[in-house]
N, CA, C and O of each residue as an XYZ file, in Angstrom:
816
protein
N    -164.510    106.593   -128.080
C    -164.193    106.773   -126.681
C    -164.332    104.441   -126.233
O    -165.352    103.817   -126.528
N    -163.314    103.878   -125.681
C    -163.866    103.283   -125.658
C    -164.186    103.183   -124.273
O    -163.885    103.836   -123.274
N    -165.151    101.789   -124.589
C    -166.002    101.673   -123.469
C    -165.120    100.277   -121.531
O    -164.644     99.141   -121.529
N    -165.269    100.888   -120.840
C    -164.861    100.296   -119.520
C    -165.426     98.750   -119.420
O    -166.653     98.745   -119.329
N    -164.920     97.632   -119.416
C    -165.007     96.667   -119.239
C    -164.993     95.803   -118.316
O    -164.321     96.403   -117.478
N    -165.283     94.692   -117.801
C    -164.705     93.734   -116.354
C    -163.449     93.160   -117.109
O    -163.013     93.073   -118.257
N    -163.054     92.756   -115.590
C    -161.547     92.301   -115.770
C    -161.967     90.738   -116.348
O    -163.001     90.070   -116.326
N    -160.222     90.486   -117.013
C    -160.603     88.446   -117.409
C    -160.800     87.705   -115.948
O    -161.646     86.816   -115.853
N    -159.816     88.178   -114.549
C    -160.170     87.883   -113.921
C    -161.339     87.798   -113.315
O    -161.508     86.663   -112.870
N    -162.182     88.488   -113.115
C    -163.509     88.249   -113.156
C    -164.441     87.665   -113.798
O    -165.362     87.076   -113.234
N    -164.271     87.790   -115.452
C    -165.052     86.668   -116.167
C    -164.741     85.432   -115.927
O    -165.575     84.586   -115.605
N    -163.111     85.141   -116.106
C    -163.063     83.623   -115.203
C    -163.389     82.896   -113.792
O    -163.152     81.721   -113.512
N    -163.998     83.889   -112.962
C    -164.282     83.733   -111.318
C    -165.367     82.904   -111.717
O    -165.623     81.860   -111.117
N    -166.365     83.521   -113.214
C    -167.641     83.117   -113.186
C    -167.492     82.340   -114.251
O    -168.649     82.126   -114.613
N    -166.680     81.717   -115.067
C    -167.253     80.848   -116.090
C    -166.533     79.487   -114.933
O    -166.864     78.327   -115.174
N    -165.342     79.846   -113.441
C    -164.860     78.402   -112.726
C    -163.382     78.445   -113.410
O    -162.631     77.968   -112.559
N    -162.816     78.712   -114.271
C    -161.646     78.666   -114.227
C    -161.191     79.038   -115.810
O    -161.920     78.668   -116.730
N    -159.515     80.052   -116.177
C    -158.945     80.096   -116.760
C    -158.897     79.438   -118.304
O    -158.577     78.251   -118.378
N    -159.130     79.992   -119.242
C    -158.586     78.313   -120.319
C    -158.901     79.292   -121.933
O    -159.756     80.139   -122.191
N    -157.998     78.813   -122.608
C    -158.610     80.081   -124.307
C    -159.361     79.880   -124.705
O    -159.451     80.467   -125.783
N    -160.586     78.969   -124.369
C    -162.032     79.002   -125.193
C    -162.537     80.061   -124.243
O    -163.415     80.658   -124.866
N    -162.416     80.565   -123.086
C    -162.897     82.038   -122.345
C    -162.374     82.918   -123.185
O    -162.986     83.546   -124.050
N    -160.805     82.988   -122.839
C    -159.852     84.838   -123.398
C    -160.762     84.336   -124.894
O    -161.778     84.995   -124.674
N    -160.920     83.939   -125.632
C    -161.392     84.009   -126.928
C    -162.639     85.012   -127.305
O    -162.783     86.027   -127.986
N    -163.515     84.108   -126.427
C    -164.970     84.535   -126.538
C    -165.338     86.121   -125.708
O    -166.174     86.931   -126.109
N    -163.935     86.365   -123.728
C    -163.632     87.735   -123.538
C    -163.460     88.281   -124.498
O    -164.461     88.911   -124.840
N    -161.803     88.452   -125.823
C    -161.383     89.369   -125.980
C    -161.825     89.689   -127.219
O    -161.300     90.623   -127.824
N    -163.406     88.563   -128.060
C    -163.678     88.622   -128.827
C    -165.244     89.792   -128.905
O    -165.733     90.373   -129.873
N    -165.676     89.767   -127.404
C    -166.632     90.397   -126.984
C    -166.642     91.883   -126.554
O    -167.463     92.797   -126.492
N    -164.553     91.562   -126.129
C    -164.209     93.061   -125.981
C    -164.873     94.119   -127.208
O    -165.692     95.034   -127.291
N    -163.544     93.009   -128.449
C    -163.754     93.903   -129.787
C    -165.283     94.142   -130.195
O    -165.361     94.777   -131.247
N    -166.026     93.936   -129.860
C    -167.096     94.203   -130.450
C    -168.424     95.024   -129.964
O    -169.433     95.539   -130.444
N    -167.724     94.798   -128.593
C    -167.973     96.443   -127.869
C    -167.972     97.493   -128.394
O    -168.848     98.300   -128.705
N    -166.200     97.415   -128.542
C    -165.628     98.712   -128.952
C    -165.841     98.731   -130.531
O    -167.002     99.103   -130.704
N    -165.290     98.516   -131.632
C    -166.292     98.434   -132.633
C    -167.783     98.660   -132.767
O    -168.088     99.063   -133.889
N    -168.669     98.527   -132.030
C    -170.421     99.272   -131.861
C    -170.323    100.398   -130.557
O    -171.225    100.945   -129.922
N    -168.966    100.489   -130.455
C    -168.400    101.675   -128.988
C    -169.548    102.119   -128.612
O    -170.103    103.215   -128.542
N    -170.022    100.026   -128.167
C    -171.744    100.474   -127.168
C    -170.950     99.140   -125.527
O    -169.961     98.421   -125.392
N    -172.074     99.496   -124.744
C    -171.659     99.088   -123.730
C    -171.454     97.639   -123.411
O    -170.914     96.641   -123.889
N    -172.322     98.107   -122.113
C    -172.829     96.538   -121.861
C    -174.238     96.455   -121.692
O    -175.006     97.287   -121.209
N    -174.444     95.416   -122.125
C    -176.064     95.134   -122.425
C    -177.454     95.434   -121.405
O    -178.258     94.513   -121.554
N    -177.919     96.425   -120.465
C    -178.416     96.194   -120.134
C    -179.814     95.758   -120.035
O    -180.104     95.696   -118.841
N    -180.794     95.434   -120.777
C    -181.705     94.746   -121.880
C    -181.273     94.147   -122.767
O    -180.390     93.293   -122.842
N    -182.064     94.713   -123.638
C    -181.698     93.662   -125.625
C    -181.768     94.679   -126.159
O    -182.760     94.897   -126.855
N    -180.738     95.672   -126.027
C    -180.375     97.001   -126.421
C    -179.396     96.078   -127.623
O    -179.191     96.440   -128.781
N    -178.901     94.854   -126.991
C    -177.552     94.226   -127.671
C    -177.763     93.127   -127.975
O    -178.415     92.433   -127.195
N    -177.202     92.470   -129.450
C    -177.737     91.588   -129.564
C    -176.691     90.497   -130.037
O    -176.699     90.614   -131.262
N    -175.636     89.319   -129.643
C    -174.409     88.493   -130.129
C    -175.163     87.094   -130.581
O    -175.664     86.272   -129.813
N    -175.130     87.050   -131.619
C    -174.861     85.725   -132.391
C    -173.287     84.827   -132.418
O    -172.182     85.036   -132.919
N    -173.914     83.734   -131.574
C    -172.531     82.974   -131.234
C    -172.788     81.457   -132.454
O    -173.773     80.721   -132.514
N    -172.067     81.428   -132.926
C    -171.639     80.589   -133.728
C    -171.070     78.730   -133.083
O    -170.640     77.990   -133.967
N    -171.113     78.253   -131.855
C    -170.316     77.473   -131.486
C    -171.152     77.416   -129.778
O    -171.922     78.364   -129.620
N    -171.112     76.981   -129.240
C    -171.520     76.604   -127.675
C    -170.205     76.313   -126.605
O    -170.380     75.750   -125.524
N    -169.058     76.717   -127.011
C    -167.869     76.681   -126.080
C    -167.722     77.140   -124.694
O    -168.615     77.703   -124.061
N    -166.677     76.899   -124.304
C    -165.971     78.147   -123.303
C    -166.169     79.170   -124.114
O    -166.712     79.894   -123.280
N    -166.161     79.852   -125.148
C    -165.903     81.332   -125.186
C    -167.321     81.963   -124.778
O    -167.384     83.136   -124.410
N    -168.838     80.866   -124.882
C    -170.201     81.946   -124.269
C    -169.747     82.630   -123.164
O    -169.606     83.852   -123.133
N    -169.502     81.838   -122.209
C    -169.165     82.372   -120.728
C    -168.390     83.557   -121.177
O    -168.775     84.428   -120.396
N    -167.673     84.009   -121.839
C    -167.393     85.260   -121.909
C    -167.587     86.524   -122.322
O    -167.331     87.680   -121.985
N    -168.511     85.471   -123.773
C    -169.877     86.793   -124.205
C    -170.204     87.232   -123.046
O    -169.860     88.168   -122.324
N    -171.118     86.165   -122.990
C    -172.113     86.422   -121.997
C    -172.013     87.751   -120.588
O    -172.821     88.538   -120.094
N    -170.858     87.484   -120.409
C    -169.933     88.074   -118.655
C    -169.915     89.751   -119.501
O    -170.723     90.617   -119.165
N    -168.940     89.970   -120.535
C    -168.877     90.713   -120.823
C    -170.259     91.659   -121.995
O    -170.257     92.890   -122.024
N    -170.750     91.269   -122.393
C    -172.066     91.928   -123.298
C    -173.473     92.743   -122.311
O    -174.118     93.787   -122.206
N    -173.262     90.901   -121.572
C    -174.683     91.007   -120.904
C    -176.015     90.800   -122.023
O    -177.150     91.110   -121.659
N    -175.727     90.184   -123.567
C    -176.421     88.809   -123.805
C    -176.236     87.459   -123.741
O    -175.298     86.778   -124.154
N    -177.373     87.112   -123.100
C    -178.008     86.056   -122.393
C    -178.674     85.257   -122.933
O    -179.000     85.705   -124.032
N    -179.238     83.876   -122.689
C    -180.053     82.904   -123.250
C    -181.363     83.681   -122.812
O    -182.267     84.088   -123.542
N    -181.223     83.799   -121.242
C    -182.439     84.314   -120.822
C    -183.296     85.262   -121.459
O    -184.471     85.188   -121.818
N    -182.158     86.470   -121.537
C    -182.994     87.790   -122.441
C    -183.546     87.430   -123.395
O    -184.609     88.015   -123.602
N    -183.188     86.474   -124.294
C    -183.029     86.274   -125.511
C    -182.280     86.821   -127.082
O    -182.438     86.723   -128.299
N    -181.338     87.474   -126.002
C    -180.237     88.676   -126.842
C    -179.194     88.035   -127.546
O    -178.480     88.451   -128.458
N    -179.242     86.654   -126.802
C    -177.426     85.916   -127.045
C    -178.456     84.303   -128.043
O    -179.294     83.490   -127.652
N    -177.750     84.552   -129.415
C    -178.927     83.339   -130.287
C    -177.715     82.560   -130.423
O    -176.581     83.038   -130.402
N    -178.038     81.206   -130.580
C    -176.796     79.659   -130.497
C    -177.215     79.160   -131.612
O    -178.257     78.505   -131.599
N    -176.253     79.423   -133.235
C    -176.771     78.778   -134.509
C    -175.060     77.630   -133.871
O    -174.270     77.884   -132.962
N    -175.082     76.974   -134.404
C    -174.433     75.491   -134.078
C    -173.700     74.629   -134.983
O    -173.680     73.417   -135.194
N    -172.736     76.274   -135.738
C    -172.008     76.322   -136.795
C    -170.823     75.445   -135.998
O    -170.703     74.364   -136.574
N    -170.089     75.538   -135.084
C    -169.197     74.831   -134.377
C    -168.007     75.620   -135.244
O    -167.246     75.060   -136.033
N    -168.014     76.751   -134.991
C    -167.191     77.890   -135.407
C    -167.172     79.527   -134.528
O    -168.203     79.995   -134.045
N    -165.696     80.296   -134.444
C    -165.351     80.890   -133.499
C    -165.891     82.232   -134.238
O    -164.911     82.958   -134.405
N    -167.029     82.827   -134.731
C    -167.843     83.536   -134.750
C    -168.837     84.670   -134.265
O    -169.907     84.130   -133.983
N    -168.858     85.261   -134.177
C    -169.293     86.039   -133.689
C    -170.467     87.763   -134.302
O    -169.976     88.820   -134.697
N    -171.245     87.607   -134.234
C    -171.960     89.155   -134.946
C    -172.831     89.324   -133.847
O    -173.551     88.525   -133.249
N    -172.559     90.840   -133.669
C    -172.952     91.192   -133.002
C    -173.834     92.703   -133.070
O    -172.955     93.532   -133.307
N    -174.839     93.252   -132.994
C    -175.759     93.714   -133.524
C    -176.334     95.083   -132.971
O    -175.901     95.144   -131.820
N    -176.682     95.598   -133.087
C    -177.618     96.404   -131.993
C    -178.761     96.903   -132.795
O    -178.771     97.216   -133.986
N    -180.002     96.927   -131.671
C    -181.065     96.412   -132.551
C    -181.686     97.838   -132.740
O    -182.820     97.936   -133.209
N    -180.896     99.045   -132.350
C    -181.286    101.042   -133.292
C    -180.662    100.280   -134.721
O    -181.080    101.013   -135.618
N    -180.175     99.600   -135.115
C    -179.841     99.642   -136.870
C    -178.939    100.906   -137.035
O    -179.134    101.891   -137.747
N    -177.765    100.588   -136.085
C    -176.793    101.886   -136.286
C    -175.637    101.096   -137.110
O    -175.084    101.489   -138.137
N    -175.405     99.871   -136.396
C    -174.011     98.905   -136.561
C    -174.385     97.561   -136.634
O    -175.441     97.069   -136.235
N    -173.320     96.932   -137.244
C    -173.710     95.772   -136.459
C    -171.504     94.884   -136.673
O    -170.645     95.653   -137.107
N    -171.220     93.862   -136.415
C    -169.885     93.503   -136.188
C    -169.924     92.118   -136.502
O    -170.894     91.421   -136.204
N    -169.308     91.852   -136.862
C    -169.299     90.337   -137.178
C    -167.655     90.103   -136.846
O    -166.770     90.725   -137.434
N    -167.403     89.072   -135.776
C    -166.199     89.104   -136.170
C    -166.178     87.298   -135.862
O    -167.048     86.550   -135.414
N    -164.655     87.028   -136.370
C    -164.542     85.719   -136.761
C    -163.218     85.598   -136.533
O    -162.324     86.365   -136.890
N    -163.117     84.294   -135.738
C    -161.215     83.990   -135.585
C    -160.797     83.559   -136.863
O    -161.311     82.739   -137.624
N    -159.600     84.369   -136.990
C    -158.412     83.556   -138.398
C    -158.007     82.667   -138.315
O    -157.291     82.287   -137.388
N    -158.455     81.842   -139.592
C    -158.326     80.154   -139.540
C    -156.419     79.890   -139.519
O    -155.966     78.760   -139.337
N    -155.331     81.340   -139.773
C    -154.433     81.004   -139.922
C    -153.131     81.049   -138.315
O    -152.023     80.708   -137.901
N    -154.352     81.722   -138.016
C    -154.238     82.271   -135.586
C    -154.034     81.419   -135.216
O    -153.037     80.861   -134.759
N    -156.030     80.966   -135.545
C    -156.178     79.359   -134.817
C    -154.976     78.122   -135.118
O    -154.288     77.491   -134.314
N    -155.041     78.063   -136.669
C    -153.874     77.297   -136.712
C    -152.048     76.963   -136.008
O    -151.609     75.975   -135.420
N    -151.332     78.352   -136.432
C    -150.771     78.824   -135.870
C    -150.118     79.150   -134.432
O    -148.955     79.072   -134.035
N    -151.361     79.561   -133.781
C    -150.804     80.111   -132.361
C    -150.462     79.040   -131.286
O    -150.095     79.571   -130.238
N    -150.481     77.618   -131.248
C    -149.980     77.044   -130.738
C    -150.630     75.351   -131.804
O    -151.685     74.717   -131.771
N    -149.246     75.190   -132.676
C    -149.009     74.191   -132.884
C    -149.938     72.667   -133.268
O    -150.782     72.220   -134.045
N    -148.990     72.263   -131.981
C    -149.190     71.203   -131.561
C    -149.995     70.656   -130.610
O    -149.910     69.489   -130.228
N    -151.230     71.934   -129.986
C    -152.582     71.899   -129.661
C    -153.232     70.953   -129.325
O    -153.682     70.680   -128.213
N    -153.350     70.100   -130.837
C    -154.283     69.198   -130.573
C    -153.382     67.530   -130.347
O    -154.277     66.775   -129.969
N    -152.465     66.970   -130.400
C    -151.921     66.121   -130.349
C    -151.356     65.679   -128.418
O    -151.136     64.656   -127.770
N    -151.341     67.167   -128.180
C    -151.065     66.919   -127.321
C    -152.347     67.327   -125.133
O    -152.214     67.185   -123.917
N    -153.386     67.856   -126.218
C    -154.621     67.913   -125.513
C    -155.259     66.686   -125.847
O    -155.912     66.311   -124.873
N    -155.361     65.821   -126.905
C    -155.594     64.272   -127.127
C    -155.400     63.664   -125.988
O    -156.298     63.365   -125.202
N    -153.642     63.343   -125.766
C    -152.620     62.761   -124.783
C    -153.181     62.646   -124.159
O    -153.596     61.635   -123.593
N    -153.506     64.322   -123.989
C    -153.342     64.552   -121.726
C    -154.622     64.260   -121.638
O    -154.785     63.634   -120.591
N    -155.707     64.410   -122.259
C    -157.180     64.121   -122.000
C    -157.247     62.516   -121.528
O    -158.026     62.283   -120.605
N    -156.674     61.656   -121.952
C    -156.758     60.587   -122.167
C    -155.682     59.697   -121.656
O    -155.443     58.554   -122.044
N    -155.015     60.428   -120.660
C    -154.474     60.651   -119.596
C    -153.102     59.955   -119.951
O    -152.788     59.197   -119.033
N    -152.422     59.957   -120.708
C    -151.290     59.549   -121.757
C    -150.139     59.862   -121.393
O    -149.214     59.054   -121.300
N    -150.022     61.774   -121.003
C    -148.853     62.090   -121.120
C    -147.964     62.197   -119.871
O    -148.381     62.063   -118.721
N    -146.243     62.543   -120.349
C    -145.989     61.853   -119.285
C    -145.902     63.330   -117.832
O    -146.850     64.112   -117.767
N    -145.052     63.434   -117.131
C    -144.787     64.745   -116.386
C    -144.585     65.802   -117.286
O    -145.235     66.833   -117.111
N    -143.720     65.714   -118.307
C    -142.815     66.999   -118.776
C    -144.119     67.162   -119.894
O    -143.964     68.097   -120.680
N    -145.118     66.529   -120.022
C    -145.589     66.512   -121.540
C    -147.039     67.353   -120.746
O    -147.624     68.248   -121.357
N    -147.416     66.976   -119.545
C    -148.238     68.155   -118.714
C    -147.782     68.743   -118.409
O    -148.479     69.510   -117.745
N    -146.315     69.136   -118.447
C    -146.318     70.781   -117.659
C    -145.976     71.445   -118.674
O    -145.992     72.676   -118.685
N    -145.424     70.326   -120.204
C    -145.617     71.546   -121.084
C    -147.082     72.004   -121.812
O    -147.264     73.147   -122.232
N    -148.035     70.987   -121.886
C    -149.961     71.591   -121.625
C    -150.185     72.543   -121.018
O    -150.626     73.600   -121.469
N    -149.940     72.321   -120.023
C    -150.365     73.770   -119.176
C    -150.358     74.637   -119.366
O    -151.305     75.420   -119.436
N    -148.724     74.886   -119.594
C    -147.771     76.260   -120.280
C    -148.195     76.294   -121.986
O    -148.232     77.393   -122.540
N    -148.487     75.115   -122.719
C    -149.116     75.647   -123.668
C    -150.375     76.492   -123.428
O    -150.350     77.567   -124.027
N    -151.850     76.173   -122.435
C    -153.198     76.904   -122.004
C    -152.670     78.317   -121.759
O    -153.303     79.279   -122.195
N    -151.859     78.430   -121.273
C    -151.611     79.919   -120.863
C    -150.464     80.186   -121.159
O    -149.740     80.397   -120.186
N    -149.693     80.314   -122.782
C    -149.572     81.619   -123.850
C    -150.664     81.452   -124.621
O    -151.183     82.516   -124.958
N    -151.241     80.370   -125.053
C    -152.785     80.537   -125.766
C    -153.673     81.980   -125.392
O    -154.137     82.971   -125.956
N    -153.575     81.427   -124.178
C    -154.626     82.150   -123.271
C    -153.890     84.238   -123.181
O    -154.301     85.395   -123.276
N    -152.858     83.589   -122.987
C    -151.788     85.203   -122.783
C    -152.473     85.861   -124.527
O    -152.977     86.981   -124.598
N    -152.411     85.382   -125.167
C    -152.001     85.418   -126.662
C    -153.630     86.086   -127.256
O    -153.644     86.933   -128.148
N    -154.862     85.588   -126.647
C    -155.751     86.010   -126.928
C    -156.016     87.018   -126.174
O    -156.531     87.903   -126.857
N    -155.907     87.320   -125.051
C    -155.574     88.424   -124.527
C    -154.618     89.771   -124.690
O    -154.781     90.839   -124.101
N    -153.525     89.423   -125.694
C    -152.826     90.773   -125.471
C    -152.160     90.497   -127.505
O    -151.449     91.389   -127.967
N    -152.310     89.970   -127.892
C    -152.450     90.409   -128.878
C    -152.782     90.874   -130.604
O    -152.758     90.062   -131.528
N    -153.116     92.499   -130.773
C    -153.503     93.029   -131.458
C    -154.918     92.313   -132.068
O    -154.745     91.104   -132.222
N    -156.102     92.713   -132.402
C    -157.654     91.995   -132.024
C    -157.411     92.185   -133.798
O    -158.570     92.407   -134.148
N    -156.972     92.203   -134.462
C    -156.622     92.109   -136.234
C    -155.627     90.658   -136.188
O    -155.693     89.599   -136.812
N    -154.872     91.077   -135.338
C    -153.981     89.314   -135.598
C    -155.178     88.025   -135.596
O    -155.439     86.968   -136.170
N    -155.651     88.881   -134.582
C    -157.012     87.655   -133.942
C    -157.992     87.055   -134.866
O    -158.081     85.864   -135.163
N    -158.811     88.166   -135.333
C    -159.866     88.142   -135.458
C    -160.134     88.524   -137.468
O    -159.338     89.199   -138.121
N    -160.843     88.168   -137.787
C    -161.529     88.890   -138.796
C    -162.472     89.553   -138.106
O    -163.352     88.856   -137.601
N    -162.545     91.335   -137.869
C    -163.686     92.441   -138.030
C    -164.367     92.945   -139.164
O    -163.838     93.377   -140.188
N    -165.592     92.860   -138.909
C    -166.213     93.432   -140.647
C    -167.703     93.765   -139.770
O    -168.413     93.101   -139.015
N    -167.749     95.433   -140.423
C    -169.095     95.699   -140.289
C    -170.240     95.292   -141.095
O    -169.903     95.438   -142.270
N    -171.440     94.847   -141.022
C    -171.978     94.278   -141.961
C    -173.993     94.716   -141.760
O    -174.726     95.202   -140.899
N    -174.073     94.349   -142.680
C    -175.273     94.337   -142.876
C    -176.115     93.167   -141.730
O    -175.679     92.018   -141.662
N    -177.189     93.545   -140.971
C    -177.457     92.361   -140.452
C    -178.749     92.298   -139.962
O    -179.258     93.209   -139.309
N    -179.654     90.595   -140.434
C    -180.734     91.461   -139.928
C    -180.968     90.976   -138.706
O    -180.291     90.051   -138.257
N    -182.150     91.659   -137.889
C    -182.217     91.853   -136.282
C    -183.532     90.684   -135.716
O    -184.742     90.487   -135.834
N    -182.703     90.306   -135.263
C    -183.803     89.504   -134.824
C    -184.846     89.990   -133.960
O    -184.871     90.890   -133.120
N    -185.670     89.198   -134.362
C    -187.145     89.481   -132.896
C    -186.797     89.475   -131.689
O    -186.054     88.614   -131.219
N    -187.462     90.770   -130.803
C    -186.875     90.462   -128.998
C    -187.509     88.870   -128.052
O    -188.288     87.988   -128.412
N    -187.196     88.956   -127.528
C    -187.878     87.602   -127.083
C    -189.352     87.935   -126.957
O    -189.961     89.003   -126.897
N    -189.778     86.460   -126.934
C    -190.932     86.302   -126.892
C    -191.413     85.086   -125.795
O    -190.768     84.060   -125.580
N    -192.773     85.476   -125.124
C    -193.768     85.025   -123.662
C    -194.152     84.164   -124.756
O    -194.167     84.459   -125.951
N    -194.656     82.364   -123.866
C    -195.646     82.297   -124.338
C    -196.407     80.866   -124.347
O    -195.950     79.824   -124.818
N    -197.130     80.967   -123.990
C    -198.326     80.300   -122.816
C    -197.695     78.832   -122.642
O    -197.253     78.121   -123.545
N    -197.766     78.515   -121.124
C    -198.103     76.860   -120.950
C    -198.712     76.296   -121.407
O    -199.769     76.811   -121.770
N    -198.370     74.296   -121.817
C    -199.326     73.756   -121.464
C    -199.079     72.005   -120.872
O    -197.897     71.668   -120.932
N    -199.771     71.226   -120.484
C    -199.686     69.778   -119.960
C    -198.747     69.252   -120.871
O    -198.711     70.026   -121.827
N    -198.116     68.489   -121.006
C    -197.563     67.447   -121.618
C    -198.762     66.254   -121.478
O    -198.635     65.807   -120.337
N    -199.877     65.551   -122.170
C    -200.384     64.402   -121.749
C    -200.134     63.449   -121.636
O    -201.057     62.684   -121.360
N    -198.791     62.902   -121.767
C    -197.785     62.084   -121.579
C    -197.195     61.555   -120.095
O    -197.330     60.590   -119.343
N    -196.258     63.150   -120.187
C    -195.699     62.569   -119.036
C    -196.320     63.621   -117.960
O    -196.071     63.386   -116.777
N    -197.280     65.014   -118.344
C    -198.015     65.412   -117.291
C    -196.893     66.574   -117.010
O    -197.258     67.196   -116.012
N    -195.584     67.128   -117.558
C    -194.436     68.226   -117.218
C    -195.129     69.707   -117.877
O    -195.579     69.248   -118.927
N    -195.363     70.685   -117.892
C    -195.366     71.894   -118.650
C    -194.330     72.655   -119.288
O    -193.248     72.886   -118.749
N    -194.648     73.033   -120.400
C    -194.277     72.551   -121.663
C    -194.645     73.721   -122.198
O    -195.853     73.910   -122.342
N    -193.371     75.117   -122.750
C    -193.840     75.841   -123.597
C    -194.698     75.823   -124.996
O    -194.321     75.086   -125.907
N    -195.633     76.487   -125.118
C    -196.001     76.135   -126.422
C    -195.782     76.024   -127.307
O    -196.142     75.153   -128.099
N    -194.750     77.360   -127.507
C    -193.924     77.427   -128.483
C    -192.966     76.173   -128.957
O    -192.204     76.032   -129.914
N    -193.333     75.359   -127.898
C    -192.288     74.240   -128.375
C    -192.796     72.463   -128.156
O    -192.188     71.424   -128.410
N    -194.303     72.741   -127.523
C    -195.207     71.569   -128.383
C    -195.753     70.863   -129.127
O    -196.150     71.528   -130.084
N    -195.983     69.909   -129.209
C    -196.066     68.617   -130.513
C    -197.353     67.667   -130.803
O    -198.291     67.560   -130.013
N    -197.306     67.333   -131.423
C    -199.067     66.581   -131.460
C    -198.763     65.605   -131.690
O    -197.999     65.284   -132.600
N    -199.319     64.868   -130.875
C    -199.416     63.685   -131.210
C    -200.269     61.935   -130.399
O    -200.468     61.509   -129.261
N    -200.520     61.450   -131.816
C    -202.511     61.129   -131.464
C    -202.979     62.017   -130.874
O    -203.155     62.071   -129.657
N    -203.180     62.650   -131.503
C    -204.109     63.521   -131.231
C    -203.877     64.227   -129.546
O    -204.670     64.151   -128.607
N    -202.826     64.754   -129.573
C    -202.925     65.137   -128.173
C    -201.601     66.571   -127.399
O    -200.445     66.819   -127.743
N    -202.168     66.983   -126.686
C    -200.597     67.835   -126.475
C    -199.611     67.050   -126.106
O    -199.958     66.038   -125.497
N    -197.762     67.307   -126.404
C    -196.977     66.909   -125.940
C    -195.931     67.353   -126.045
O    -195.757     68.158   -126.960
N    -194.652     66.963   -125.029
C    -193.815     68.223   -125.188
C    -192.867     67.251   -126.034
O    -192.983     66.032   -126.161
N    -191.846     68.150   -126.609
C    -190.656     67.473   -127.623
C    -190.349     65.758   -127.175
O    -190.860     64.800   -127.756
N    -189.298     65.665   -125.891
C    -189.079     64.004   -125.848
C    -189.900     63.492   -125.225
O    -189.394     63.288   -124.122
N    -191.211     63.026   -125.238
C    -192.484     62.448   -125.764
C    -192.683     62.376   -127.403
O    -192.422     61.408   -128.118
N    -193.018     63.181   -127.658
C    -193.110     63.585   -128.886
C    -192.301     62.323   -129.567
O    -193.000     61.384   -129.947
N    -190.517     62.213   -129.794
C    -190.015     61.599   -130.192
C    -190.379     60.500   -129.756
O    -189.781     59.776   -130.551
N    -190.944     59.782   -129.049
C    -190.954     58.147   -128.809
C    -192.652     57.513   -130.262
O    -193.268     56.464   -130.455
N    -192.678     58.991   -130.888
C    -193.765     58.704   -131.669
C    -193.269     57.863   -133.020
O    -192.601     58.438   -133.879
N    -193.585     56.668   -133.129
C    -192.708     56.607   -134.384
C    -194.332     56.024   -136.274
O    -194.378     55.522   -137.397
N    -195.090     56.591   -135.308
C    -196.218     57.072   -136.277
C    -196.401     55.717   -136.661
O    -195.897     54.789   -136.028
N    -197.285     55.529   -137.937
C    -198.360     54.228   -138.540
C    -197.654     54.676   -139.793
O    -197.351     55.671   -140.451
N    -197.548     53.040   -139.729
C    -196.619     52.389   -141.016
C    -198.069     52.507   -142.484
O    -199.260     52.784   -142.346
N    -197.453     52.240   -143.486
C    -198.908     52.920   -144.949
C    -198.790     51.758   -145.703
O    -199.455     51.617   -146.729
């Protein structure tokens, strides 16, 4: 039975605006929950591995309840509209990726028009066309059959470990507190990553 999810309008309020990126994440999350017969994650029972950090991630977080803070939203910096949803009880996992043909054909003039719009070079007619194009893309992501937009594959996925708590230590240079798991050693002292990046080492 399909689980009821929060509306796209509510997701847009959470995100701050309506855009194609939010619509992609919202729809991918909807499809993911539907495929896994799962409801919104209250704790860490559902995990999402997201392969980008675009507007779509707010759609994922809002619909699924997977968040960075809870440790069940995992970011992999691949720059791809790909999401893997995993049930921690090992019963199922589904990988959802945007179809290349849909991405390239849903709005063919998008790259050129977006470039002109953000550089402030669009005419009044082009600006109106840009906004209509975005609205049309949102509508397509929300209403077209899922298998026209995405490749949907049930997969065997490695279950990520649950979020861990670490001790905090004080950086010997800036004095700020840092998680022990992210601390570094510089000249024999415990430092944070920004302070460690200033360390050039010793020439030999």
